[in-house]
N, C-alpha and C positions, 0 to 999 in steps of 0.2 A: 749459560742462557742470560741475555741482557734483561734488565728490569722491564723494558717495554715488551720483550718477547714473553716474559713470564706473565705480565699483565694481560697480554692478548690471549695467551693460553687459558688463563683464569676466566677471561671474558667469554671465550668460546664455550667453556664448560658451563658457566652460568646460563648462557643462552640455551644450550642444549637441555639444561635442567629446568628451563622456564622459570628461573629465579630472577624475576624481572627487576626488583629493586636493586639487587646486587649487580645485575648486568648494567643497569643504568649508572650506578656509582662507578663501576670499573670503566665504562665508556667515557664518563666525565673525566676520569684520571688520564685516559689515553689520548683524548682528542687534542690537548695542547701539544702532545708529543708527535701525534700523527694526524694533523688537521685535514689531510686530504686522503685519508685511508677509507675507501668505500665500505669495507666490511665493518669498520668501527661505527661509521655513520648509520649503516644498515641496522646493526644490533641496537644502537642507541634509539633509532627510530621505532623499531618493533617494540622495544621495552617501553618507550613512552606511550605507544599506542595501547599496549596491554594495561598500562597504568592510567589510561584515559587522559593522557596529557597531549591532546591532539595538536596544538600549535608546535610543540617540540617534535612530535612524531612526523608531521608534515615537513618541517624544516630539515630534519636529518635524512628522511627517506628521499626527499627531493635532491639533496646533495649527493646521496649515494647513487641515485639514478643518473645524475649528471656525470659523476666520476666514473661509473662503470655501466654504460647504457646497454650492455649486452648480457647483464645478469638477470635471468628470468625471475629469480626469487625477489630481487630488489624491486623490479617493476611491478610484480604481483602485489607485494605488500604496500607499495606506494599507491597502486590502484585501490586497494582495500581501504587505506587511510583516507584517500580522497572521497571514496563513496560514503564512508562513515560521517564525514562532515558535509555531505550532500553537494560536493563539487563534482556534479555528475558528468558534464562534458569532459572535464579533465580526467576523471576516473576512467571513462570510456577510452580516452586516448592512451592512457598508461596500460590498460588491459589489452588494447589492440597491439601495442608494441611488444608486450609480453607474449601474446599468442603468436606473433610473427616469428618469435625465436623458437617455436616448436617445442614447448615444454613437454617433458615425458615423466613427470612426477604426479601421481594422482592427487596429492594434497594441493599442489599448485593449481592443477586444472580445476579442482573443485572450488578453490578460492576464486579463481577467475570466473567460473560459472556463476557464483554468488554475486560477484561484482556486476557481471553482465545482466543478471536478473534485476539488480537494483537500479541499473540505468535503462531498464526496459528494452534491452537488446536480447530478446528471448531466443532468436535463432542462434546467435553466437553463444548464449548460455547453454543451449542444447548441445552444441558441438563440444564445448568444454566439458560438460558433465559426461557426455558419451566417452570422451577420452579418459576421464577418471574411472568410469565403470569398466572400460576395456582393460585398464591396468590393474584394477582391483575389484573384480566382480562380486566378491563375497563381503563387501563392506556396505551394510544396509543404508547408511546416510547417502552414499553416492547414488544408489538405486532410487532413493526417494527424491533426491534433487533432480535427477534426470526425469523422473515422472512428472514433477511440477513443470519442468521446461516443455515436455511433450504436451502437457495439458494446455499450456499457454499458446502453443503453435497448432493446436487442434488435432493432435494425434492421440485421440482418446483411447483407442484399443491398445496401442503400444504403451500408453501411460499405465493402464490397468495391469499389463504384464509386469511392468517394473514395480508397481506397488505390491503385487503378489510376491514377486521375487524378494522385495524388501522384507515383507512379513515372514516369508519362509526362512530367511536368514536370521531375522530377529523378531519373533512374535511380539516382543515388548517395545518395538518402535511404534509408540502409541499413535502418533499423529498420522501414520500411514493408514490405520484402520478408518479414521474419519474421512480422509481424502478418498479412499477406495469406496466408502459408502456413498459419497456424493457424486460419483462418476456416472451412475445410471440409476434408473428407477428399479428398486428391488421388488421382488414378488414373494408371495407366500411359498412358492415352489423353489425359488432360487434367491437366497439371501445369505448373510453372514451372521445372523442373530445368534445361533448356537455358539459359534466360535467366539463372538464378542462376549457373550454371557460367561463362557468358560474361563475367560481371562480376568474377570472381575474379582473372584475370591482371592483374598490375600493382598489386595491393593487398596484396602479401605483408607489408608492414610497417605496414599500416593496421589497427590492432587493432579499431577499430569495424567496419570492413568485414568483417574476418575473423570477428568475433563473429556478426554478424547474418546474413551470407551462409551461413556454415557451419551455424548453427542452423536456418535456413530449409531448406537442403538436407537436413539430418538429418530434419526433420519430413516432407519430401516423399518422401525415400527410404523412410522408415518406412511411410508410407501406401501406397507401392508394393511393400511387403514385401521390400525389399532391406535387411535388418537389419545385415549387416556394414558396408555403406556408410553407413547411418544412424549406427551407433555411431562410426565413424571421424569423421564430421562433427560429432557431438555433442562428441566429445573435443577436436577442433580449436577448435570454437566456444567451449566452456567454458574452454579453456586461454587463448585470446585475451582472453576477458572477465575472467578472474582475474589476468591479467598485471599485476604491479606492486602488487597489493593487500596482499601480505605477510601473508596469513592464516596463523595457526598454531593448530592444534587445541588446543594447550596453554592458550591464552587461554580458550577455552570450557570446557575441563576445570576450570580454576581457578574460573570463574564458577559452574558447576554445583555444584562442591564447596562454595563459599561459600553458595549458596542452601540446599543441604541442611543445612549446619551451622546456619544461622539458624533452622531449624524442626526441632529434634532429636526432638520427640515430640509426641503429641497434646495439645492444650490445650483448656481450656474455651472456650465461645463468648464472644468479647469483646463489649463494648458498642459494636458498630459501627452503621452507618447502617441504619435500618429498612426501606429501600426493597426491594421484591421485584421491581422492574422488570427488572433486567438478567438476561439469559441469555448466558453466555459460552460460545462454541464454540471449543475449543482443539484442539491436536494438531499433529503434524508437517505442514508444508505438503504439499499434493497427496495428502492422505489421505482426502478426502471431506468436509472441513469446509464447503465451499460447498454441497454437496448437502444436508447437514443443515440449514444455514441456510435454504435455499430451502424445505425441507419445513416447518420450524416457522414460518417467516415467511409461509407461505400461510394460516396461521390468522388470522382477522380481529382477534384481540386482540394480534397481535404485529407490531412494526415492525422491519424490518431496517436497522440503522444502519451496516452495512458493517464494514470492517476499521479499527477505531479505535485510535490510539496513546494515547488519552486516559488510560487507567489508568496506564500507565507514566509519562506526563508528570506526572500528578497526584502519583504517588509521588515522582518525582524532585524536583518543586518543594517538596513537603511535607518531604522529607528535608533540604533546605537544601544539597544537594550542588551544587557548581559545575563538576564535571568534565564533559567533552564527551560521554562515553558515557552512554547512557540508564540502563543497569543495570550497576553495578560495586560493588566493595567499599565505596567511599566512600558510595554511595547506600544500600547495605544497612545500614551502620553508622549513618547518619543517620536511618534509618527506625525505629530501635529504640524511640524514645520518642514515636511519633506518637499523635495523637488519632485513633483509628480511625474513629469516627463522622464526624468532620470530613473525613477522607480519602474515605470513601464518598460523603458528600454532595457534596464537590467534584467527584468523578468523575461522578456522576449529573447535576449541574448543567452540567458541561462538555459533555454530549451534547445539550443544548438548543440551538436550538429544534426540532431534527429529532425528538427523542423527546418523550414526554409527551402525545402525542395519542392513544396507545393504552396499554392497561395494562402491556404488556411490550415490551422491545426486545432485539434480538440484537446483541451485539458479537462479531464473528467475526474476531478476530485470532489466527491459529494460535499464534503465539509467546507468547501470554498464558499458555501452560503454565509459563513461567518465573515468572509472578507469582501462581500459584494460591494460595500461602500467604498473601500479602498480600490478595488478593481475598477469601479466606475470612474474614480478620480484619475487613476494612473493610466487607464486604457479606455478613453472615451469612445473609441470606435470598436471595442471588443463586443462580441455578442454574449449574452448570458441567458441560459435556458435552465429553468428550474422544474424538476419533476415533482408532481404531487400524486400521491396514491392514497387509497382508502386508509384512514388513520389506523384502524384496527389491523388491517393487513400489513401496514408499514411497521407498526410496533411488534406484531407477532413475528414478522420476517426478521427484524433486528434481533429479537430474542432467540430465534432459531439459528442464527448465524454466529459462528465463533470467529470473530475478526482477528487479524494478525496481532499477537500480543504486543509487538513493538509499535503498533500504529497509535497515534494520538487520537483523542476525542471520543473514544469508545467506552469510557468508564461506565456510562449509563447502561450499557447493553447486557450486563450480567444479572440484572434484576428486571422483571417484567414491569413493575410499577415505576421504577426509575426510568425505564424506556418510555412509558407513557408521559411522565413528567417532562422528559427531554423533548418529546414530540410537541408538547404544548409550547415550550420555549421556541422551538423551530417555527411553529405555526405563527406565533406572535412576531418573531423577527422577520419572517417573509412578508407579513402584512405591513410591517414598518418599512421594509425596503420598497414595497410597491408605492407607499406614500411619498417617500423622500427620493426615490429614483424612478419617477414616472416614465414609462416607455422603455426602460432599460432591460427589464427582465421579462422574458416570455415564460409564463407558467403553463405547463402541459400536463394534463391528467393522464396517468398511465392507463386507466380504464378506457378513456376516449381513444388513445393510441391503439389499443388492442381492438376496439370495436370498429374504428374507422381509420385503418392503417394508411390508405392512400391520402385521404384528406389531411390527416395529421402530418404525414410526411411532407406534403406540399406546404403546409403551414410552417414547418420547421425550416425548410429550404428557403422559403420566401423571407422569413425572419433573418436568416443568415446571409441573405442577398446572394444566394447561389442559384444558378439555373437548374431547371428540372433535369433529373437523370434517373432513368428506370432502374439502375442498379440499386438505388436506395430502397426499392421495394423487395429486393432479394438480398437483404443484408446477411442472411445466413450463409451466403457464398463468399462473404468478405473473408479474405485469407489473412488479414492482419492479426498478429498475435494479440491475445487478451489475457490478463492475469488478475482477474477479479473473482469474487464469489460466484459470478454468473458465467464462468468460463465454459461450462457445458451447454447451458441454456441458449447462449447466443449463437450456437452453431445450428440451431433449429429455427424454423419459421415461427412467427408469432403464435402463441397458444393461449388458451383461456383458462387453463386449469389452476392458475394462481389467483384468479379473481375470486374475491370473497372467501379466501381460504380460511379466514377467521371463523366462519360458520362451523367448520369441523371441530373447532376448539371452544365453541361458545360456552359450554358449561364451566370451562376453566378461566374465562376472561371477564367475569363479572366485576372484579375489583379494577381491572384496567379500564373497562367501560365507564366506571364511576369516576376515575381520575380524569378521563377525557371529557366526560359530560360536565363535570364541575367547571371546566374551562370553556364550555360552550361548543365542544367538538363532538360531533356525532358521525356515524358511518354515512 
């Protein structure tokens, strides 16, 4: 056996054993000998990705895909790496090429399903996850992933079946219990409370179990109108979820102050990108942003692009900042000399190929309220709509929701009083934007939208310079996928049951009311 053959055999063994540092070292030895060997580049790329060395990972996986374009595993890992660095159009293209090769391995199909989910291609994600389940129906994570894709495409009953199958296979697949609890309104006669309670003993130190089981119990107790028990479990679940995160409201206070300082007064319209395609829907999470998205995207001229991180990523990259946080002082300072037109064009192009097929598209990332000043500069013709909801309802709804752990900006949400303090920051920042961006942001009250649906819908369409369309009044028939915490609610007509929900928890909200009142904010 030659030295190179022995090295390659050793490399393959290290790869199969997931010994990533060793695999990387062996690949580094082999590449000068075999610089165009696709398998060596592939293993080098996967090892670098596992070691979180993304530039190396992308370089090697790109070369492997070019050298052997018909290897499904190579294209799949390349798509995964592209998605990890938020190169979403490129990730979608690589995933499409991999799926076109008809993969028949469940791990590969599941990975592709995750990539499709990350690029908001939920129909394609569903197909990939279905394939994984068909090949290995007894693997709980595949059943769970298929359930999430079915929820996104509105197949609620089928999603529940998959969640029950997941739990039957593995009762300790904790997140499935919470997802199942959220899919319908439970009743005193039909709920999962006893099953959930039976799983808690023995899990006292398991933060994941404590998080999901308590949040699921809270939701089901709330549905059964036992609000004291619900609040107790929300508090336990959020405490477990926030353990070890080290969140400090002072960090957000400093960020909001820096943003406000960066935009001290109204300025003339910059020479930004001329595109009028984007419609940004912003606001505190759980304030009605998804409802507005569904109403406007029911218009035939509007495409719903989902919750995109694209603008923040475009600003970060253009600023030259290398810090790990998406928006911080380093990013703000680096963005002071940007070419605004180039930033706007980079953002719009980053939304392709999903957008561009219709005249307008919606970017519904609630926390884009942090970026409103930069959006106004880079995209002077973009529309910005901010949802406002009763402060106590907004804070309570944020506390009741377990946001995706990998999502930025939600550190406040694990503590009710931190949530109130964050709301104060949001309220002050929106008042600042209205002063320095006059006429750019339409603020819509959720309660007014519920009480006066047609009048509010007409106001929204007029602001967006869209002609009237009756479909916008029947948004519940909108078949576009949705993958937010409101995934079930938006399939129903407007309802009033969430108005003044805080009254049900009034005995538990005294300290929150004090935090808000001290800032001059009352219901």
